[in-house]
DRENDO-1510 file (C-alpha; in Angstrom, 1 decimal, always signed):
<recs>
REC; n; res; u; v; w
REC; 1; MET; +0.2; +17.3; +19.0 .
REC; 2; ASN; -0.5; +16.2; +22.6 .
REC; 3; ALA; -0.1; +12.4; +22.2 .
REC; 4; ALA; -1.8; +11.7; +25.5 .
REC; 5; THR; -4.9; +13.7; +24.9 .
REC; 6; GLY; -5.0; +13.8; +21.1 .
REC; 7; SER; -5.6; +17.6; +21.4 .
REC; 8; GLU; -3.9; +20.0; +19.1 .
REC; 9; ALA; -1.1; +22.0; +20.7 .
REC; 10; PRO; +0.0; +25.4; +19.4 .
REC; 11; LEU; +2.5; +25.1; +16.6 .
REC; 12; PRO; +5.9; +25.0; +18.3 .
REC; 13; ASP; +8.8; +27.2; +17.1 .
REC; 14; ASP; +10.4; +24.4; +15.1 .
REC; 15; GLY; +7.0; +23.5; +13.6 .
REC; 16; ALA; +6.5; +27.1; +12.6 .
REC; 17; ARG; +9.9; +27.1; +11.0 .
REC; 18; ALA; +9.1; +23.9; +9.2 .
REC; 19; ALA; +5.9; +25.4; +7.8 .
REC; 20; ARG; +7.7; +28.6; +6.8 .
REC; 21; THR; +10.4; +26.6; +5.1 .
REC; 22; ASP; +7.8; +24.6; +3.3 .
REC; 23; LEU; +6.3; +27.8; +2.0 .
REC; 24; ALA; +9.6; +29.5; +1.4 .
REC; 25; THR; +10.8; +26.6; -0.9 .
REC; 26; ASP; +7.5; +26.8; -2.7 .
REC; 27; PRO; +7.9; +28.6; -6.0 .
REC; 28; GLY; +4.4; +29.9; -5.7 .
REC; 29; ASP; +2.9; +27.7; -8.4 .
REC; 30; GLY; +5.3; +24.8; -8.5 .
REC; 31; ALA; +6.8; +26.1; -11.7 .
REC; 32; GLU; +10.0; +24.2; -11.3 .
REC; 33; VAL; +8.2; +20.9; -11.9 .
REC; 34; PRO; +8.9; +19.8; -15.5 .
REC; 35; ARG; +5.6; +20.3; -17.4 .
REC; 36; PRO; +6.0; +17.3; -19.7 .
REC; 37; ALA; +6.6; +14.9; -16.8 .
REC; 38; LEU; +3.7; +16.6; -14.9 .
REC; 39; VAL; +1.4; +16.1; -17.8 .
REC; 40; ARG; +2.4; +12.4; -18.2 .
REC; 41; TYR; +1.8; +12.0; -14.4 .
REC; 42; ALA; -1.6; +13.6; -14.6 .
REC; 43; LEU; -2.6; +11.5; -17.6 .
REC; 44; GLY; -2.4; +8.4; -15.3 .
REC; 45; SER; -5.6; +9.8; -13.6 .
REC; 46; ALA; -7.6; +9.3; -16.8 .
REC; 47; GLY; -7.7; +5.6; -16.3 .
REC; 48; MET; -8.3; +6.0; -12.6 .
REC; 49; GLY; -11.3; +8.3; -13.4 .
REC; 50; VAL; -12.9; +5.5; -15.4 .
REC; 51; TYR; -12.7; +3.0; -12.6 .
REC; 52; VAL; -13.8; +5.2; -9.8 .
REC; 53; THR; -16.8; +6.2; -11.9 .
REC; 54; VAL; -18.2; +3.3; -13.8 .
REC; 55; PRO; -18.7; +0.8; -11.0 .
REC; 56; GLY; -20.1; +3.5; -8.8 .
REC; 57; LEU; -22.5; +4.7; -11.5 .
REC; 58; LEU; -23.7; +1.4; -13.0 .
REC; 59; LEU; -22.8; -1.6; -10.9 .
REC; 60; LEU; -25.8; -1.3; -8.5 .
REC; 61; TYR; -28.2; -0.6; -11.4 .
REC; 62; PHE; -26.6; -3.5; -13.3 .
REC; 63; LEU; -27.4; -5.8; -10.4 .
REC; 64; THR; -30.9; -4.7; -9.7 .
REC; 65; ASP; -32.2; -3.9; -13.2 .
REC; 66; THR; -30.3; -6.4; -15.4 .
REC; 67; LEU; -29.5; -9.3; -13.2 .
REC; 68; GLY; -32.6; -9.1; -11.1 .
REC; 69; VAL; -30.8; -9.0; -7.7 .
REC; 70; THR; -32.9; -7.5; -4.9 .
REC; 71; PRO; -31.6; -4.1; -3.6 .
REC; 72; TRP; -30.5; -5.4; -0.2 .
REC; 73; LEU; -28.4; -8.2; -1.7 .
REC; 74; ALA; -27.1; -5.9; -4.4 .
REC; 75; GLY; -26.0; -3.5; -1.8 .
REC; 76; LEU; -24.2; -6.2; +0.2 .
REC; 77; ALA; -22.4; -7.4; -3.0 .
REC; 78; LEU; -20.9; -3.9; -3.3 .
REC; 79; LEU; -20.4; -3.2; +0.4 .
REC; 80; VAL; -18.5; -6.3; +1.4 .
REC; 81; PRO; -15.7; -6.1; -1.2 .
REC; 82; LYS; -15.2; -2.4; -0.4 .
REC; 83; ALA; -15.1; -3.1; +3.3 .
REC; 84; ALA; -12.1; -5.3; +2.7 .
REC; 85; ASP; -10.3; -2.1; +1.4 .
REC; 86; ILE; -10.2; -0.8; +5.0 .
REC; 87; VAL; -7.4; -3.3; +5.6 .
REC; 88; LEU; -6.2; -3.7; +2.0 .
REC; 89; HIS; -5.3; +0.0; +1.3 .
REC; 90; PRO; -3.2; +0.5; +4.5 .
REC; 91; PHE; -1.4; -2.7; +3.7 .
REC; 92; VAL; -0.6; -1.6; +0.2 .
REC; 93; GLY; +0.5; +1.8; +1.6 .
REC; 94; SER; +2.9; +0.1; +4.1 .
REC; 95; LEU; +4.1; -2.1; +1.3 .
REC; 96; SER; +4.8; +0.9; -0.9 .
REC; 97; ASP; +6.8; +2.6; +1.9 .
REC; 98; ARG; +9.0; -0.5; +2.2 .
REC; 99; GLU; +9.5; -0.4; -1.6 .
REC; 100; ARG; +10.5; +3.2; -1.5 .
REC; 101; ALA; +12.9; +2.5; +1.5 .
REC; 102; ARG; +14.6; -0.3; -0.4 .
REC; 103; ARG; +14.5; +0.8; -4.0 .
REC; 104; GLY; +13.9; +4.6; -3.8 .
REC; 105; ASN; +10.6; +4.5; -5.6 .
REC; 106; ARG; +7.2; +2.7; -5.7 .
REC; 107; LEU; +7.2; +1.8; -9.4 .
REC; 108; ARG; +7.0; -2.0; -9.1 .
REC; 109; LEU; +3.7; -1.8; -7.2 .
REC; 110; LEU; +2.4; +0.9; -9.5 .
REC; 111; THR; +3.1; -1.2; -12.6 .
REC; 112; ALA; +1.4; -4.2; -11.0 .
REC; 113; GLY; -1.8; -2.2; -10.7 .
REC; 114; CYS; -1.9; -1.9; -14.5 .
REC; 115; ALA; -3.5; -5.4; -14.6 .
REC; 116; LEU; -6.8; -3.7; -13.5 .
REC; 117; ALA; -8.5; -3.8; -16.9 .
REC; 118; PRO; -9.2; -7.6; -17.2 .
REC; 119; ALA; -10.7; -7.6; -13.7 .
REC; 120; PHE; -12.9; -4.6; -14.6 .
REC; 121; VAL; -14.2; -6.4; -17.7 .
REC; 122; ALA; -14.9; -9.6; -15.6 .
REC; 123; LEU; -17.1; -7.5; -13.3 .
REC; 124; PHE; -19.7; -7.2; -16.0 .
REC; 125; ALA; -19.0; -10.4; -18.0 .
REC; 126; VAL; -21.3; -12.6; -16.0 .
REC; 127; PRO; -21.7; -16.0; -17.6 .
REC; 128; GLY; -25.3; -17.0; -18.7 .
REC; 129; PRO; -25.8; -19.8; -16.1 .
REC; 130; VAL; -24.6; -17.5; -13.4 .
REC; 131; ALA; -26.7; -14.6; -14.6 .
REC; 132; ASP; -29.8; -16.8; -14.4 .
REC; 133; ARG; -29.4; -17.1; -10.6 .
REC; 134; PRO; -29.5; -13.7; -8.9 .
REC; 135; TRP; -27.6; -14.8; -5.8 .
REC; 136; ALA; -24.9; -16.4; -7.9 .
REC; 137; ALA; -24.7; -13.3; -10.1 .
REC; 138; ALA; -24.2; -11.2; -6.9 .
REC; 139; LEU; -21.5; -13.5; -5.7 .
REC; 140; TRP; -19.7; -13.3; -9.1 .
REC; 141; VAL; -19.7; -9.5; -9.1 .
REC; 142; ALA; -18.6; -9.4; -5.5 .
REC; 143; ALA; -15.7; -11.7; -6.1 .
REC; 144; TRP; -14.4; -9.9; -9.1 .
REC; 145; PHE; -14.9; -6.6; -7.3 .
REC; 146; VAL; -12.5; -7.7; -4.6 .
REC; 147; VAL; -9.9; -8.5; -7.3 .
REC; 148; ALA; -10.4; -5.3; -9.2 .
REC; 149; ASN; -10.2; -3.2; -6.0 .
REC; 150; ALA; -6.9; -4.9; -5.0 .
REC; 151; LEU; -5.4; -4.1; -8.3 .
REC; 152; PHE; -6.7; -0.5; -8.2 .
REC; 153; ALA; -5.2; -0.1; -4.8 .
REC; 154; ALA; -1.8; -1.3; -6.1 .
REC; 155; TYR; -1.9; +1.6; -8.6 .
REC; 156; GLN; -3.7; +4.3; -6.7 .
REC; 157; VAL; -1.7; +4.3; -3.4 .
REC; 158; PRO; +1.8; +4.7; -4.8 .
REC; 159; TYR; +0.4; +7.1; -7.5 .
REC; 160; LEU; -1.1; +9.5; -4.9 .
REC; 161; ALA; +2.0; +9.3; -2.8 .
REC; 162; THR; +4.0; +11.1; -5.5 .
REC; 163; PRO; +3.2; +14.7; -4.6 .
REC; 164; THR; +4.4; +14.1; -1.1 .
REC; 165; ASP; +7.5; +12.3; -2.3 .
REC; 166; MET; +8.4; +15.4; -4.4 .
REC; 167; GLU; +10.3; +18.3; -3.0 .
REC; 168; ILE; +7.7; +21.0; -3.6 .
REC; 169; GLY; +5.8; +23.3; -1.2 .
REC; 170; TYR; +2.3; +24.3; -0.2 .
REC; 171; HIS; +1.0; +25.9; -3.4 .
REC; 172; GLY; +3.2; +23.6; -5.6 .
REC; 173; ARG; +1.4; +20.6; -4.3 .
REC; 174; THR; -2.0; +22.2; -5.1 .
REC; 175; ARG; -0.7; +22.9; -8.7 .
REC; 176; VAL; +0.4; +19.3; -9.2 .
REC; 177; LEU; -3.0; +18.0; -7.9 .
REC; 178; SER; -4.8; +20.6; -10.0 .
REC; 179; PHE; -3.2; +19.1; -13.2 .
REC; 180; ARG; -4.2; +15.6; -11.9 .
REC; 181; MET; -7.7; +16.8; -11.1 .
REC; 182; VAL; -8.3; +18.1; -14.6 .
REC; 183; VAL; -7.2; +14.9; -16.2 .
REC; 184; LEU; -9.1; +12.8; -13.6 .
REC; 185; THR; -12.2; +14.8; -14.6 .
REC; 186; VAL; -11.7; +13.8; -18.3 .
REC; 187; GLY; -11.5; +10.2; -17.2 .
REC; 188; ILE; -14.6; +10.6; -15.1 .
REC; 189; LEU; -16.4; +12.3; -18.0 .
REC; 190; VAL; -15.3; +9.6; -20.5 .
REC; 191; GLY; -16.5; +6.8; -18.1 .
REC; 192; GLY; -19.6; +8.6; -16.9 .
REC; 193; ALA; -20.8; +9.7; -20.3 .
REC; 194; LEU; -19.8; +6.7; -22.5 .
REC; 195; ALA; -20.7; +3.9; -20.0 .
REC; 196; PRO; -24.5; +4.6; -20.0 .
REC; 197; LEU; -24.4; +5.1; -23.8 .
REC; 198; LEU; -22.6; +1.8; -24.5 .
REC; 199; ALA; -24.5; -0.2; -21.9 .
REC; 200; GLY; -27.9; +1.2; -23.2 .
REC; 201; GLU; -30.8; +0.8; -20.8 .
REC; 202; GLY; -29.5; -2.3; -19.2 .
REC; 203; ASP; -31.3; -4.6; -21.7 .
REC; 204; SER; -28.5; -7.2; -21.9 .
REC; 205; VAL; -25.3; -8.3; -20.2 .
REC; 206; GLY; -23.6; -8.3; -23.6 .
REC; 207; ARG; -24.0; -4.5; -23.9 .
REC; 208; TYR; -22.3; -4.1; -20.5 .
REC; 209; VAL; -19.4; -6.4; -21.6 .
REC; 210; VAL; -18.8; -4.3; -24.7 .
REC; 211; MET; -18.8; -1.1; -22.5 .
REC; 212; ALA; -16.3; -2.7; -20.1 .
REC; 213; LEU; -13.9; -3.8; -22.9 .
REC; 214; ALA; -13.8; -0.4; -24.5 .
REC; 215; LEU; -13.3; +1.5; -21.2 .
REC; 216; GLY; -10.9; -1.2; -19.9 .
REC; 217; ALA; -8.6; -0.6; -22.9 .
REC; 218; PHE; -8.8; +3.2; -22.3 .
REC; 219; THR; -7.8; +2.6; -18.6 .
REC; 220; VAL; -4.8; +0.4; -19.2 .
REC; 221; VAL; -3.2; +2.8; -21.8 .
REC; 222; PHE; -3.4; +5.8; -19.5 .
REC; 223; GLN; -2.2; +3.8; -16.5 .
REC; 224; TYR; +1.0; +3.0; -18.3 .
REC; 225; VAL; +1.5; +6.6; -19.3 .
REC; 226; GLY; +1.1; +7.6; -15.6 .
REC; 227; VAL; +3.8; +5.1; -14.6 .
REC; 228; GLY; +6.2; +6.9; -17.0 .
REC; 229; GLY; +5.2; +10.3; -15.5 .
REC; 230; VAL; +5.9; +9.2; -12.0 .
REC; 231; ARG; +9.3; +7.8; -13.0 .
REC; 232; ASP; +10.2; +11.1; -14.6 .
REC; 233; LEU; +9.0; +13.3; -11.6 .
REC; 234; LEU; +11.0; +11.5; -8.9 .
REC; 235; PRO; +14.7; +11.0; -8.4 .
REC; 236; ALA; +16.6; +8.1; -10.0 .
REC; 237; PRO; +16.0; +4.7; -8.3 .
REC; 238; GLY; +18.1; +4.0; -5.2 .
REC; 239; PRO; +17.7; +3.6; -1.5 .
REC; 240; ALA; +15.6; +6.5; -0.2 .
REC; 241; ALA; +17.6; +8.8; +2.0 .
REC; 242; GLY; +16.3; +9.1; +5.6 .
REC; 243; SER; +13.7; +6.4; +5.2 .
REC; 244; ALA; +12.9; +4.9; +8.5 .
REC; 245; GLY; +12.5; +1.3; +7.6 .
REC; 246; ASP; +12.0; +0.3; +11.2 .
REC; 247; ARG; +8.8; +2.4; +11.4 .
REC; 248; HIS; +7.0; +0.2; +8.9 .
REC; 249; GLY; +4.9; -2.0; +11.2 .
REC; 250; PRO; +1.7; -4.0; +10.5 .
REC; 251; ALA; -0.8; -2.2; +8.3 .
REC; 252; LEU; -3.5; -1.7; +11.0 .
REC; 253; ALA; -0.8; -0.4; +13.4 .
REC; 254; GLN; +0.1; +2.1; +10.7 .
REC; 255; VAL; -3.5; +3.2; +10.6 .
REC; 256; ARG; -3.6; +3.7; +14.3 .
REC; 257; ASP; -0.3; +5.5; +14.4 .
REC; 258; VAL; -0.9; +8.1; +11.7 .
REC; 259; LEU; -4.4; +8.9; +12.9 .
REC; 260; ARG; -3.2; +9.2; +16.5 .
REC; 261; ALA; -0.1; +11.3; +15.7 .
REC; 262; ASN; -1.6; +13.8; +13.2 .
REC; 263; ARG; -4.8; +15.6; +14.2 .
REC; 264; PRO; -5.2; +17.7; +11.0 .
REC; 265; PHE; -5.0; +14.5; +9.0 .
REC; 266; ARG; -7.5; +12.8; +11.3 .
REC; 267; VAL; -10.0; +15.7; +10.8 .
REC; 268; LEU; -9.4; +15.6; +7.1 .
REC; 269; VAL; -10.0; +11.9; +6.9 .
REC; 270; SER; -13.2; +12.1; +8.9 .
REC; 271; CYS; -14.5; +14.8; +6.7 .
REC; 272; TYR; -13.5; +13.0; +3.5 .
REC; 273; LEU; -15.3; +9.8; +4.5 .
REC; 274; LEU; -18.5; +11.8; +4.5 .
REC; 275; VAL; -17.7; +13.5; +1.2 .
REC; 276; SER; -16.8; +10.3; -0.5 .
REC; 277; THR; -19.9; +8.6; +0.8 .
REC; 278; THR; -22.0; +11.5; -0.5 .
REC; 279; THR; -20.5; +11.7; -4.0 .
REC; 280; HIS; -20.7; +8.0; -4.5 .
REC; 281; LEU; -24.3; +7.9; -3.3 .
REC; 282; VAL; -25.1; +10.5; -6.0 .
REC; 283; LEU; -23.4; +8.4; -8.6 .
REC; 284; ALA; -25.3; +5.3; -7.6 .
REC; 285; GLY; -28.6; +7.1; -7.6 .
REC; 286; LEU; -28.2; +8.9; -10.9 .
REC; 287; PRO; -29.6; +6.2; -13.2 .
REC; 288; TYR; -32.6; +5.6; -10.9 .
REC; 289; TYR; -33.3; +9.4; -10.7 .
REC; 290; ALA; -33.1; +9.8; -14.5 .
REC; 291; ARG; -35.3; +6.8; -15.3 .
REC; 292; HIS; -37.9; +6.9; -12.6 .
REC; 293; GLU; -38.1; +10.6; -11.5 .
REC; 294; LEU; -37.4; +12.4; -14.8 .
REC; 295; GLY; -38.8; +9.6; -17.0 .
REC; 296; ARG; -35.8; +9.6; -19.2 .
REC; 297; PRO; -33.4; +6.7; -18.8 .
REC; 298; GLY; -31.0; +8.1; -21.5 .
REC; 299; PHE; -30.8; +11.3; -19.5 .
REC; 300; THR; -28.2; +9.7; -17.2 .
REC; 301; THR; -25.5; +10.7; -19.7 .
REC; 302; VAL; -26.6; +14.3; -19.7 .
REC; 303; LEU; -26.7; +14.6; -15.9 .
REC; 304; MET; -23.4; +12.8; -15.6 .
REC; 305; ALA; -21.8; +15.2; -18.0 .
REC; 306; ALA; -23.4; +18.1; -16.1 .
REC; 307; PHE; -21.9; +16.7; -12.9 .
REC; 308; VAL; -18.4; +16.2; -14.2 .
REC; 309; ALA; -17.8; +18.7; -17.1 .
REC; 310; PRO; -17.7; +21.9; -14.9 .
REC; 311; ALA; -14.5; +20.6; -13.3 .
REC; 312; LEU; -12.6; +21.0; -16.5 .
REC; 313; LEU; -13.2; +24.8; -16.3 .
REC; 314; THR; -13.5; +25.3; -12.6 .
REC; 315; THR; -10.5; +23.4; -11.3 .
REC; 316; PRO; -8.0; +26.0; -12.5 .
REC; 317; LEU; -10.3; +28.7; -11.0 .
REC; 318; TRP; -10.5; +26.9; -7.7 .
REC; 319; PHE; -6.6; +26.7; -7.7 .
REC; 320; ARG; -6.3; +30.4; -8.2 .
REC; 321; LEU; -9.0; +31.2; -5.7 .
REC; 322; SER; -7.2; +29.0; -3.1 .
REC; 323; ARG; -4.1; +31.1; -3.4 .
REC; 324; SER; -6.1; +34.1; -2.0 .
REC; 325; TRP; -8.6; +32.4; +0.3 .
REC; 326; GLY; -6.8; +29.2; +1.3 .
REC; 327; LYS; -7.8; +25.6; +0.7 .
REC; 328; GLN; -9.9; +25.4; +3.8 .
REC; 329; ARG; -12.3; +28.3; +3.0 .
REC; 330; CYS; -12.7; +27.1; -0.6 .
REC; 331; LEU; -13.5; +23.6; +0.6 .
REC; 332; LEU; -16.1; +24.8; +3.0 .
REC; 333; LEU; -17.7; +26.9; +0.2 .
REC; 334; CYS; -17.9; +23.8; -2.0 .
REC; 335; GLN; -19.6; +21.8; +0.7 .
REC; 336; GLY; -22.1; +24.5; +1.4 .
REC; 337; PHE; -23.2; +24.9; -2.2 .
REC; 338; PHE; -23.3; +21.1; -2.7 .
REC; 339; VAL; -26.0; +20.9; +0.0 .
REC; 340; ALA; -28.0; +23.6; -1.8 .
REC; 341; GLY; -27.7; +21.8; -5.1 .
REC; 342; ALA; -28.7; +18.5; -3.8 .
REC; 343; LEU; -31.8; +19.9; -2.2 .
REC; 344; GLY; -32.7; +21.7; -5.5 .
REC; 345; LEU; -32.8; +18.3; -7.3 .
REC; 346; ALA; -35.8; +17.4; -5.1 .
REC; 347; ALA; -38.0; +19.4; -7.5 .
REC; 348; GLY; -37.7; +16.5; -10.0 .
REC; 349; LYS; -39.6; +16.6; -13.2 .
REC; 350; ALA; -42.2; +18.9; -11.8 .
REC; 351; ALA; -39.8; +21.8; -12.4 .
REC; 352; GLY; -39.0; +20.6; -16.0 .
REC; 353; LEU; -35.6; +19.4; -17.1 .
REC; 354; LEU; -33.8; +22.7; -16.8 .
REC; 355; VAL; -33.8; +22.9; -13.0 .
REC; 356; PRO; -32.3; +19.4; -12.5 .
REC; 357; VAL; -29.6; +20.1; -15.0 .
REC; 358; LEU; -28.7; +23.5; -13.4 .
REC; 359; CYS; -28.7; +21.9; -9.9 .
REC; 360; THR; -26.4; +19.2; -11.2 .
REC; 361; LEU; -24.1; +21.8; -12.7 .
REC; 362; VAL; -23.8; +23.4; -9.3 .
REC; 363; LEU; -22.9; +20.0; -7.8 .
REC; 364; GLY; -20.3; +19.6; -10.6 .
REC; 365; VAL; -18.7; +23.0; -9.8 .
REC; 366; CYS; -18.5; +21.9; -6.1 .
REC; 367; PHE; -17.3; +18.4; -7.0 .
REC; 368; ALA; -14.2; +19.9; -8.6 .
REC; 369; GLY; -13.2; +21.5; -5.3 .
REC; 370; LEU; -14.3; +18.5; -3.3 .
REC; 371; GLN; -11.6; +16.5; -5.1 .
REC; 372; LEU; -8.9; +19.1; -5.5 .
REC; 373; PHE; -8.6; +20.5; -2.0 .
REC; 374; PRO; -8.8; +17.4; +0.2 .
REC; 375; PHE; -6.2; +15.6; -2.0 .
REC; 376; SER; -3.9; +18.5; -2.0 .
REC; 377; MET; -4.3; +18.9; +1.8 .
REC; 378; VAL; -3.1; +15.4; +2.6 .
REC; 379; PRO; +0.5; +16.2; +1.7 .
REC; 380; ASP; +0.2; +19.4; +3.8 .
REC; 381; THR; -0.7; +17.3; +6.8 .
REC; 382; VAL; +2.2; +15.0; +6.3 .
REC; 383; ARG; +4.8; +17.7; +5.7 .
REC; 384; ALA; +3.6; +19.8; +8.7 .
REC; 385; ALA; +3.6; +16.8; +11.2 .
REC; 386; ASP; +6.0; +16.7; +14.1 .
REC; 387; GLY; +9.0; +14.6; +13.2 .
REC; 388; ASP; +9.8; +13.2; +9.8 .
REC; 389; GLU; +6.6; +11.6; +8.6 .
REC; 390; THR; +7.5; +11.6; +4.9 .
REC; 391; GLY; +9.2; +8.2; +5.4 .
REC; 392; ARG; +5.7; +6.7; +5.8 .
REC; 393; THR; +3.9; +8.7; +3.1 .
REC; 394; GLY; +2.5; +5.4; +1.8 .
REC; 395; ALA; +0.9; +4.7; +5.1 .
REC; 396; TYR; -0.9; +8.0; +5.0 .
REC; 397; THR; -1.9; +7.5; +1.4 .
REC; 398; GLY; -3.2; +4.0; +2.3 .
REC; 399; VAL; -5.4; +5.3; +5.1 .
REC; 400; TRP; -6.6; +8.1; +2.7 .
REC; 401; THR; -7.5; +5.8; -0.1 .
REC; 402; ALA; -9.1; +3.3; +2.3 .
REC; 403; THR; -11.3; +6.2; +3.5 .
REC; 404; GLU; -12.3; +6.9; -0.1 .
REC; 405; ALA; -13.0; +3.3; -0.8 .
REC; 406; THR; -15.1; +3.0; +2.4 .
REC; 407; GLY; -17.1; +6.0; +1.2 .
REC; 408; ALA; -17.4; +4.4; -2.3 .
REC; 409; ALA; -19.0; +1.3; -0.5 .
REC; 410; ALA; -21.1; +3.2; +2.0 .
REC; 411; GLY; -22.7; +5.5; -0.6 .
REC; 412; PRO; -24.2; +2.9; -2.9 .
REC; 413; TYR; -25.1; +0.8; +0.2 .
REC; 414; LEU; -27.0; +3.6; +1.8 .
REC; 415; TYR; -28.9; +4.2; -1.5 .
REC; 416; SER; -29.7; +0.5; -1.9 .
REC; 417; ALA; -30.9; +0.5; +1.7 .
REC; 418; ALA; -33.2; +3.4; +0.9 .
REC; 419; LEU; -34.5; +1.5; -2.2 .
REC; 420; ALA; -35.1; -1.6; -0.1 .
REC; 421; LEU; -37.0; +0.4; +2.6 .
REC; 422; GLY; -39.2; +1.9; -0.1 .
REC; 423; GLY; -40.0; -1.5; -1.6 .
REC; 424; TYR; -38.1; -1.0; -4.9 .
REC; 425; ALA; -38.8; -4.0; -7.2 .
REC; 426; ALA; -35.7; -5.5; -9.0 .
REC; 427; ALA; -36.0; -6.6; -12.6 .
REC; 428; ARG; -34.2; -8.8; -15.1 .
REC; 429; ALA; -33.0; -7.5; -18.5 .
REC; 430; GLY; -36.0; -6.7; -20.7 .
REC; 431; GLU; -38.6; -6.9; -17.9 .
REC; 432; GLU; -40.9; -3.9; -17.2 .
REC; 433; VAL; -41.8; -3.4; -13.5 .
REC; 434; THR; -44.1; -0.7; -12.1 .
REC; 435; GLN; -42.7; +0.8; -9.0 .
REC; 436; THR; -44.9; +1.7; -6.0 .
REC; 437; GLY; -45.3; +5.2; -4.6 .
REC; 438; GLY; -43.0; +4.3; -1.7 .
REC; 439; ALA; -40.3; +3.2; -4.1 .
REC; 440; HIS; -40.5; +6.5; -6.0 .
REC; 441; THR; -40.3; +8.4; -2.7 .
REC; 442; ALA; -37.2; +6.4; -1.7 .
REC; 443; ILE; -35.6; +7.0; -5.1 .
REC; 444; LEU; -36.1; +10.8; -4.8 .
REC; 445; LEU; -35.3; +11.4; -1.1 .
REC; 446; GLY; -32.3; +9.0; -1.3 .
REC; 447; PHE; -30.9; +11.0; -4.1 .
REC; 448; THR; -31.6; +14.5; -2.7 .
REC; 449; LEU; -32.2; +14.8; +1.0 .
REC; 450; LEU; -29.8; +12.1; +2.1 .
REC; 451; PRO; -26.7; +13.4; +0.3 .
REC; 452; ALA; -27.6; +17.0; +1.5 .
REC; 453; LEU; -27.6; +15.7; +5.1 .
REC; 454; LEU; -24.3; +13.8; +4.7 .
REC; 455; MET; -22.5; +16.8; +3.1 .
REC; 456; ALA; -23.8; +19.1; +5.8 .
REC; 457; ALA; -22.2; +16.8; +8.3 .
REC; 458; ALA; -19.0; +16.9; +6.3 .
REC; 459; LEU; -19.0; +20.7; +6.5 .
REC; 460; ALA; -19.4; +20.6; +10.3 .
REC; 461; VAL; -16.4; +18.2; +10.6 .
REC; 462; GLN; -14.2; +20.1; +8.2 .
REC; 463; SER; -14.7; +23.4; +10.1 .
REC; 464; ARG; -12.5; +21.9; +12.8 .
REC; 465; TYR; -9.5; +21.7; +10.5 .
REC; 466; ARG; -6.8; +24.3; +11.5 .
REC; 467; LEU; -3.7; +23.5; +9.4 .
REC; 468; ASP; -4.5; +26.1; +6.7 .
REC; 469; ALA; -4.5; +28.9; +9.3 .
REC; 470; ARG; -1.2; +27.7; +10.7 .
REC; 471; PHE; +0.4; +27.8; +7.2 .
REC; 472; ALA; -1.0; +31.2; +6.6 .
REC; 473; ALA; +0.3; +32.5; +10.0 .
REC; 474; SER; +3.8; +31.3; +9.1 .
REC; 475; ARG; +4.1; +33.2; +5.9 .
</recs>
């Protein structure tokens, strides 16, 4: 890396040796990782899957169609708390690096994140006097969203640092993340399928509270299982050898440093910002598309299952394919087919229900790869960086999860902006509102054309990633 220009220099001899060593120590599929501990680690993702899905899927709809909050205010109520994550996640990452330097692991922070469930319930448990005032309801949701996001960061950042903390190689990291992706998919499927069923058609706050209580209990149980898995995968507690404690500066300085020093990571982050924005926009738009374009509010569960369920089957297939093609080629393939699937959804109910379901299945197959490959490429960028960057793995993970959180905020906000521009009319629980033609156009194009354009931009950015070729050349 040329620090002055930010351009990518040819891999130096010692860098090539490092990449070769990383591959040489890789058992091919990470078979030396104890399977029971790996399964327990992966199970921690089930609870994470619920939290990354349910607010993204239902919170905007809850605000506009149950609490009567106008789309522009509802979008802000979700955007501002997530914007705070830009600072919060790198701070948590830096804090987790300090924990690892002092104690040899990140378990205290990970355990603290298990307090997420009560904050998740509070998001939807809006008191009656507050629910009667749309602006107050928006403020309530925004405030609890800040608390929930902070607790989620305390769990997510040290949890995702685990594959980099482990002494495994290029394909081994993909194997660990493939286990995690399968279980994450189960969590997303549980949250995405059960949440709309338990919440009904948004006819009362009470239904949403019941939904949050049930899924909150599910979340906390699997979070604690994940803590045990992390404990079993990593060495016994103790000061981390070679940790550079003096490198842990302020959180924003860490963001600047890791982005400046590591071009492959910088490209990957830029691409994943667009990917995260796109997938969260699709989640936010799904209830609107099902209700207003397909005329079937209950079809949200069907489409959500079609979006998520393919990952259970295709994640292992993507892992095997990546061993032959490499992660980069597979990721570009996922992005290209996602664009096609999103555009196909524009047919709406005119093509019958089969076409939207098939297009959503295509998106689901792509979604599996869009989660597996970028997450497994982050440790690659850290391990291949000049110098010993593993001492600040938490900083990298904090930047990465902040990127994901930013996309989680930008996606629903972009969709809410499209609804506002189209003149979408908000409604309180039990009210029936007829939407204008402009609102229907906004619902459809915001759910189809806009994500297609965003994912096409992600593909263009990802095409600049070169680290996979450097690993392949060093074999």
